[in-house]
N, C-alpha and C positions, 0 to 999 in steps of 0.2 A: 264440698265438691269444688273441683277446679276444672278448667278447660284445657289443661296441658295434656297432650296425648303422650302415652308411653309407647313410642313407636317400636315396631318389631318387623322382622322379615324383610320383605321387599321395600316397604315404606322406609324403614330405618336405613337400609342400604342406600336408597336414593337420597335420603336426607343427609346422611354422612358424606356421600359422594359429592353432592352439591356444595356442602360446607367445605369439604377438602379442596375442591376446585376453586371455590371462592377465596379460601385462605391462601392458596398458592398464587392466585392472581393478585391478591392484595400485596403479597410480598414482592411479586414481580413488578408491579406498578409503582410501589413505594421505593424500592431499592435499585431496580435494574432498568426499568423502562417507563419513567414518569410520563403521564399524558395530561391533557387538559383537566384541571381540577373539577370542572363542571361534568365532563364525561366520566371521570373517575367516580365522583359522588353518585352519579346516575347509575353506574354499574353496581356500586356498593349497595345502594338502597334497593335496586332491583333484586339482587341476590337475597338481601335481608327479607324482602317481602315474600319471595318464593319459599324460603325456609320457615317464615312465620306462619304462612297459610298451611304448611304441612304440620307444624308443631302444635298450633293452637286451634281448637275447635271453636265453632261459632257460639256454642252454648256450653255451660258446665256439663261435664260428663258424669252421668249417674253411675253408681256402683253396678258393675256388670255390663256397662255399655261398651260397644266396640270402639277400639282405639285406631281402627283403620282410617286412612285418609279417604274421605268420600270423593266422588267424581267432581262435585261442584268446587271443592277446595283445590283439586288438581287444576280445574279450569281457572280459578282465581290466581293460582301460582303461575300458570302459563301467561295469563293476561298481564301479570306484573312485569313481564319482559317487553311489553309493547312499546313503551316510551323509549327504552334503550335501543331497540331495533329500529324504531322510527328515526331517532336522532342519528344513528349510524348510517342510514341510507345516504345522507349527504350532510355530514356534520357541519361543514363550513357554512352552508346555506341555512341550516337549522339555527345556528347561533345568530346569524344576521337577521333572521326573521323574528327574533325575540321581542322587538319593539312592536311589530305588527304581525302577529301570528296568523297563519292561514287556518281555515276551519279544521283540517285534520290535526294540526298542532293543538288547537283548543280542545277538541274532543278527546284526543289521546292523553293530553295533559290532565284534563278533568277526570278521566278514568284513573290515571295514576294517583291523583289526590284522593279520590274516593277509596281506592284500594289501600292507600296508606292510612286513611282514617279508620277503615275497618280492621286492618292489621293492628293498629295502635289500640283500638278498643279491645281486641282479643288479648293482647300482650300486656298492656299497662293499665287496663281499666277504662271505663267509659267516660270519665269526667274530662280528661285531657282531649280526647277526640271531640267531645261536645263543645269544648271551648274553641277548638279548631274550626268546627262547623259554624259556630256563632261568629267567629272572626271573618270567615268567608262570606256569610250572609251580611255582615256589616259592610264589608267591602263592596258588595253588590246591591246594597240597600237602595242606592240611587236608581237602579233599574226596576226595583220591586215596589217601593213605596211611592206614594204621590209626591210630586216635586214640592208641593206646598209644605210638606212636613219638615223638609230641610233636616233630615235626621243624620245623613251621612254623605260621603262623597259620591259624585256621579262618575263612576268608572265603568268601562265596558268589560264584559266577561273575558274577552281575549286579552285585555291588558292585565287583568288580575291573574288569569291562568298563565299567561306568558311570563309574568314576573316570578310566579311561584315555581314553574317547572322548566323554564328555558334560560334562567339566569342563576347567578350565585347569590341572589338576594332573598330567596325563599327556602324551599325544601333543601337546597344544596348550599346553604350559607354556612357560616363559621361552625355552628354546633355539629353539623354533619361532617364537615371537613375535619374537625378535631376527632370525631368518632372514628373515621376511617383511617386517619393518619397515626393517631396515638392511642386512643382508648382501647381499641381491640388488642393492641400489643400489650398493654398493661393487664388486660383480662387474661391474655395468654401467660403473662408472667405469674399472675396469681394461680392459674391452673397448674403451671409447672411446679410452683412451690407446694401445692397440695399433693401433687403426684408423688413427690419424693418425701413427703411427710413433714412439710414445713409447719402445718398446723399443730402437729404433735410436738414438734420442737418448741414452738412458742409456748405451748401449754406446760411443757416440762420446765422450761426456763422460769416461767411464772411461778410454778409450784416451788422451785428451788429458791426463788427470791422471797416469796411471801407465805409459803405454806405453814411455817411455824409461828407466824405472828398472831396476835389476838385478832380474831375475825379474819383469819387467813384467806378463806374462800372469796371474800369481798375484794381483798387486795389482789388476789389472783385474777379476778374479773377485770380489774382496772388495768393490770399489766398486760394480760393477754389480749384485751380489747384494743389497747394502743398498738400492740405489735401486729395483730392480725388485721385490724381495721384499716391501718395505713395502706395495706396491700389490697384488701378487697374494695375499699371505698364505699361499701354499702352497709348502712346501719342495720338493716334487717338481716342481711347475710351474716354480719358479725354476731348478732344476737343468736341466730340459729346455729352458728358454728360453736361459739364459746358457751352460750347459755345452757346448752344441753348438759354441760358438766357443772358449771359454776352455780346456777340457780338452785338445783337440788342440794348442793353442798352448803350454800348460804342458808337455805331454809333449815337444814339439819342442825346447824350450829346455833340457831336462835334468831336470825333476822326476820323470819316469817316470809310467807310466799310473796306478799305484795311488795315488801321492801326489797327482797332479793331480786324480783323481776325489775323493779324500778332502777336499782343500782346497775344491773346488767344493761338495761336500755340506755341509760345515760352514759355509761362507760363505752358502750358500743358506738354511740353517736360521736364521741370524741375521736374514735379511730379515723374517721374521714377528715378530721381536722389536723391530724398528726402527720408532719413531714416524715419521709421525703416524698411519698406518692400522693396521698390525700384524695385518691379517687378521681373520677372522671371530671367532676365540676372544676377542680383546680386546673386541669389541663385546658378546659374551655376558658377559665378565668385569664390564664396567661394570654390566650388569643384575643379575647375581648378587650382586656386592659392594655394590650400591646406592650407587654413586658416579658422578659425572659422567664421561663418557668422557674429557674433558680431563684429569681427575685421573689416569686410567689412563695416558694418553699421557705426562704429565709425570713420573709415577713410573717409566716405562720408559726415560727418556732416558739416565740415567747407566749403568744396567746394559747397555744396548745399546752404548754407547760402549766400555765395558769388555770386552764380548764381542768386538768387532771389534779392540780393542787386543790381546787375547790371540791372535786369529787372525793379525793382522799380525805380532806378535812371532814366532809359529811360522814364518810365511812368510819373515821376515827371517833367522831362524836356519837354516832349511832351505836358503835361498839361499846363505848363507855356507858351510854344511857341504858342499853339492854343488858349490861353485865356479861358480855360474851367473853369467854376465856381464850387461852392460846389454842391455836389450831394444831391438829394432829396429822396434817398431810405432810408426807415426806417424799423427797426425791433423793435416792441414795447416792447417785453420782454427783460429784462436784460440778460446778458450773462449767469449768474449763473442759471437763470430759464431755459434757453435753455439747458444748460448742465444737469440740474437735470431732465428735461423732457425726455432727451435722455441718461439716465444713462447706459443702456446696451451697447451702442456704446462706451461711454467713458470707461467703465469697461473692455470691450473686447479688445480695442486698448491698454489700459494701461497694461493689463495682458500680451498681446503679447510683448510689449516693454520690460517689466520686465523680461520675460522668455528669450528673445533674449539676453538681457544684462547679464543674469545669465548663459549664455552658455548652456541653456536647449536644448535638442534635438528639432530641428525645427518642425519635423512632429508632435510631441506631443504639442508643443506650439501653432501651428496653429489650431490643432483640438480642443484644450481646449478653445482658444479664440473664435472659431466659435461656440462651444457649449454654451459658456457664452452669446454670442450675441443672439443666437436663443432662449435659455431658458428665458433670460431677456426680449426679445421682446415679447414672449408669455405672460409673467407675466404682462408686460406693457400694452398689448392690443392684445388678441387672435384674434380679428377681422381681423388683418392683414393677418392671416394664412388661407386665402381662397384657395380653390383648384386651381383656375386659377393663383393666384399669386405664389403658390408653384410650379406649373408646369412651369411657366415662369422662376422662379429662377433656377430650375433644368435644364431647357433647356439652360439657360445662362451658367451654369456650364459645360454642355457637350460641347457647342460651344467654350467656352474659352479653354477647355482642348484639343479639336480637333486642333485648330489653333496652339497652342503652341507645342503640342505633335508632330504634323506633321512637323512643322518648325525644331524642334530639331532632329527628325529622319532623315529627308532629309539631314540636315547638317551632320548627322552621315555618310552618303555616302562619303562626302568629307573628313571627319576626317579619315575614314577607308582607303581611297585611299591614302591620304597623308602619312599614316603610312606604308602601305604595299608596296608602290612604292619608299619610301625614298625621295619623293618630299619635304617633310617638312625639311629634312636636307639641301637640296639644297637651298630652299628659306630662311631658317634661315642663312645659310652661306652668302647669298647675303646681308641680312639685317645687319649682323655683319660686313661684309666688308665695306658696306656703312657707318656704324656707326663709324668705325675706323677713317675715314677721317673727319666725322662730325656727332655727335649725333643728331643735329638738322635735318640733311638730312634724317637720319634713321626715325626720328619721322614724318617728312613731308611725306615720302614714306608710312609709316604705316597709317597715316591719310588718304592719298589719296586712298589706298586700301580699308580701312574701309568705307569711304564715297561712293566709287563706289559700293561696295557690298551693303551698306545700301540703295542706290537708287534703287537697283534691288530686294532685298530680305528683309524679315522682320528684324527688328533691332536685335532681339535675334539671328537669323541665321548669320547675318553679324558679330556680336560679337564672336560667337562660331568659325566661320571659320577663322577670322583674329587672334583671340587669340591663336588658335592651331598652327599658323604659326609664328606670330610675337612676342608674349609675351616672350617666352624663349630667343630669340636672344637679345631683348631689355634688359632683365635681365643680359645677358652675357656682355652687354656693361656697366653694372654698375647701371642700373635703378632698383630700388626695384621692385620685381615681382608684388606685388599688385598695385603699381603705374602704371606699364605697362598695367595691366588689366584694371585699372580705365581709363586710357587714351583711350584705345580701346573702352571701354564701352561708354564713353562720345561721341565719334565721331560716334558710331553706332546709337546713338539717334539723333545727330545733322544732320545726313543724311536726316532725315524727314523734315528738314527745308531748305535744300539746293537744289535749282533747278539744273537740269531740272525735277527731280522726287521727289519733296518734299511732301510726302504723308500727313504729319501732317499739313503743311501749306495749301495744297489743300483741306483737309477736312474742315479747318476753312473757306477757301474761298468759299466753297460750301454753308456753312451756311450764310455767309455775302453777297453772291452774288457779290463778288469782282473778279478781274482778278487773276487767280491762280498764274501766274508767277510774277506779281508785288507783290502779297502777299508773295510769297516764297522769293524773293530778299529782301523785307523789313524785313521778319522774320530773315533772315541770318544777316542783319545789326544789328538788335536788339540783336541777340545772339552773336555778334562779341566779346564782352568782355569775354563771356564764352568759345569761341573757344581759346582765348588767355589763359584763366585760365587753360584749359586742359594741355597746354604745361608746365605751371609753376607748376602744380601738380607733374610733372615728375622732373623738375629742382629744385623744393623746396619740398622735401618729408615732411617737417614740416606741410604743409597744409593738409596732409593726416594722421597726427599724427604718422608718421613712423620714425621720426628722430628728434633729438634736445631736448633741455630743455623746460620747461614750458615758460620761458621768450622768447626764440627764436621763439617758436610756436606763442605766443601772438603777438610778433613784426611782424612776417611774415603775420599773419592774419590781423593785424591792417593796415599795409601798402597796402596789397592786397585789403582790404575793401575800402580804399580811392581811390586806383587805378581803380577798376572796377566801382566805383561810378562816377569818373571823365570821364571814357571811356563811360559809359552809357549816361551821360548828353551830352557829345560831339556828340554822335550819334543822340540824340534827338534834339540838337541844341539850348538848353536853360539852364540857371541856375536860376538866379534871374530874368533875362530878356533874350530875344533871343540873341544868341551868333553869332559873325561874323565867317567867314571861318578861319581866322588865329587863333582865340581863340579856335575853335573846334579842329584844328590840334594840337595846343599846349596841349590841354587836353588829346587828344589821346596819344601823345608821353609821357606826364606825367603819364598817366595811365599805359602804358607799363613799364616805368621806376620804378614805385612804386610796380608793381606786381613782377618785376624781383628782385632777391636777390642782396643785396649789399648796403652798407651804402651810398656810393656816389650817386648811382642811386636813392635811397630813398630820400636823401636830395634835389637833383635836381628836382625830380618829385614833392615833397611836395612844394618846392618853386614856381614851375610853377603853380600848382593848386591854391596856395594862391594868386599869382599875378593875375591870370585870375578871381578868385572869387572877389577880391577887385575891379578890373576894372569893372566887370559886375555889382557889387553892386553900384558902383559910377554912372554907367549908369542909373540905376533905380532911384537913388536919384536925378539925374539931370533932369529926366523926370517927377518927382513928381509935382503935382499941386502947384502953388505958387512959383516955383523956376525959375530963369531966365536961 
């Protein structure tokens, strides 16, 4: 059971109309008539709340239950506009009162926070809103608990609510600003791709490239996940899109349900790490790290390649170990014919990549690429643009914006509390103190915080919360700021693979019919080289193109390439033939040595990999027919 209503009739008409008006206003305010960022964010969130209360019921809907919007949710939707109306009565005075709000400001602001928490609970689960409420209670603990306890700061209710709802430091801070300026446009880009068959195009190209290989379905999973995942930016959406096809095929050729689901889960996770789009969190990263988005994309290229090298190495090793033969999936058309038949997709994505590389404003690049895809799709075949398909695409745009917008806004409660209470300074001081004794300890502590958050809240929220606390302290310890953000970003995604709450792995297990926890643990093992890679991105900024000459970057990449390959095959348990326990352990240690910086470790690691490879190859030769 879930609580998302399948709207119909009058309710659907109102929901789509509100969404269409909100979408049109977004375009108007972004491109033609910019207004105060605070007022713009307030309007954006108000519309998001209205749509959320119509879309999501307060409780899971039982089979046969009515999907009509009840009167109390209409009331909550109307109340969501109260803050926007109140602020617009005299906006200039409203902003001036932020430091000392009046009672109506406080009560209307508190109502808005409560509505946001409830909408967040319905849309993204109960844990993130509970964390938001806990943060509010901490901020107000000085008013609630005895002074002798000295538990938290002594702040007035009006100061806390004023900071959260009347400034750009709380609900309307950078995460929400990025959601309204950029993220919803990239969601629109993804829906436009789906409308003209971009997902089918990615699948056909993947089959063409990998369908005839040994273990072809697994390689198709890797290629299609990278292609689709960079556009969707959602691990779970990537699994649900590609896994419906690839998981049954992998199971059929001999990988088994659990391994098939785990390969799809890990491959789908890599999609959000793959340039040029990388999902919503990368857009927020550019804002928080104060660097151009093109810099984020460029820094992500080598790690993304290494991630998929590690997954490919695992698939190769598992294919050898299981004795899986060549695939029989075929795509009759040559690749160039597939590309030509889907030229709007190719043109739109190419245009977007070019504009990003050219440091063109993201909001313009995304809109132009979306327009190219939609116009090209119409020229290619207007029959695709039926009313039901258009309505489905627009509903997908609204749903995607709701989930991301609410996750960003609820995270804004924590961001505001961290700022107003000074909690961020205390947590930062703790990380810095830990890092002075050992940078590795500080990184491990940061990883654990991010993973725990990522198990409980959406990845984008885990990234925002952790980055607001840990990124600056890591930078103070000498870690490049973008490297610190990338480290946090990686582990916010890896949380979806890590039990006990491995949402990405669980989604794949649901398709495969495998045990969720076994799938989660195997996913974590397959991704182990990538966990290691995240640490070495910090310790070797060359992998992020943040430091070093072209020669040092190439050398770091080459040794890391061999290292993650060795690690991946060790996890799979085969190279030319199945590997023994000792050989696997040696390959793991060699992989770590090669990814680590240093001439000695590189030489030792390379020698160990070569030795294991030669021994394994000799084992194959000794087992060949006709040999004694």
